[in-house]
N, C-alpha and C positions, 0 to 999 in steps of 0.2 A: 231416346233422352227429347228434353225440349231444347230445341235451336230455333234463333231466329235470325232471319237469311239477313237482314238489314246491319243487328250487331256485330260493329267491330272486335269485341270478344271474340263470340261465335265464328266469328270469321278468324280471327289468331287460333282458335280449339281445332278448326274444322282444318287449316292447314294452307287456308288461302290468303292469312297475312303473313309474312317470316314474324318471328319474335326471335330471342335468346333467352330461352327457357333454361329453368334452375329445377325442376322439379315436375312429375307428371306421371301419373299412372290414371285409372278409369275412369276418376269420381274430379280430379284437384288437376290444375295448370299453376304452373307458379314460371314467370318470366318477369325478367327487369325490365323496369317502366325506363321509359322511351326519352323523358322529363324528368331524371330521377331530382328527388327535392336533396337528397342525402348520399355519402360515398356509396353505399349498398341501400338501394330499395328496389324491393319486387312488389309484385302483386299476386296474392293468392286469388283466385276464381274457382268456384265451381264450373264444371263444363256445361251441363244441365242451363239452361237460360233462367236467370231467376234477377227482373228487370231490377227491383229494392229490395231494403228489408221491410216494406209494407208486404210483400206477396212471402215473407219467408212465414211457412207453420212452423209445431214442432215436428216436424217430421224430417223437419230441416237439421235439426240442433244434431244429430253425429256427424253430419255433413260440418256444419259449422263450426263444433268441437275439435273436427283433425285441421281445419284450417286454424285456429289458433293455435295447438299443439303444436303444430307445422313451423311455427314463428322463430322459436330462441334455433329449433337442431337449424334452420336457413342460416339464421344471423353467423352460428357458433362456422356452422362449415363455411361462410365469407368473410370469418375473421372477425369478428362484430362480438364484444367481449364486453363490453361497458355500458350497457343498454341496446335499446331500439325502443322506438314506437309504432304501437299498429291503429291503424287507423281504416273507417268504415266510414264513407259520405252515402248519407240518403236522400236522394230526393232532390228539389232546387234548393229548397232553404240551408238543405243539409252538401251542397256544392258538389251533389252526386256529377260529373259529369260524362260519363258516359253508363248506362241504364242497363246494365248488367251487376249484379252484385259484384264485391271486388276490397279486398281487404289490401290495405297497403302496411309493408314493415318497412320500418327506414332503419336505421343505424350505419356509423360509426364515428370518427373524429369530428367532432365541432369546429366552427360554426354550419349550419345546415344553410341551402337557396332558402329555405322554405319551413315551418313549424317548429 
């Protein structure tokens, strides 16, 4: 599995940095955002390091599909039933802050801090 020793999300995957996990399997890790924009705000990340969506290939399609399919299940499990938002930032102009592909899934009663 590809890993970047300087990546904060790779360090979370490796257990070097603690996180509040919502789900984990061999390919994916889901954890609560430390600076949430909404009452429920989780990040879905692949365990393998992929820096940005620019590096994604057709081979990643099943993994990205799993990430999207997981969003409604996670939101239901966290009591979000009136809609949610998914967001993947890519690159500097796309406001990507951590260079490891990740999908924000946010929901809960409005108003939210951002978004």
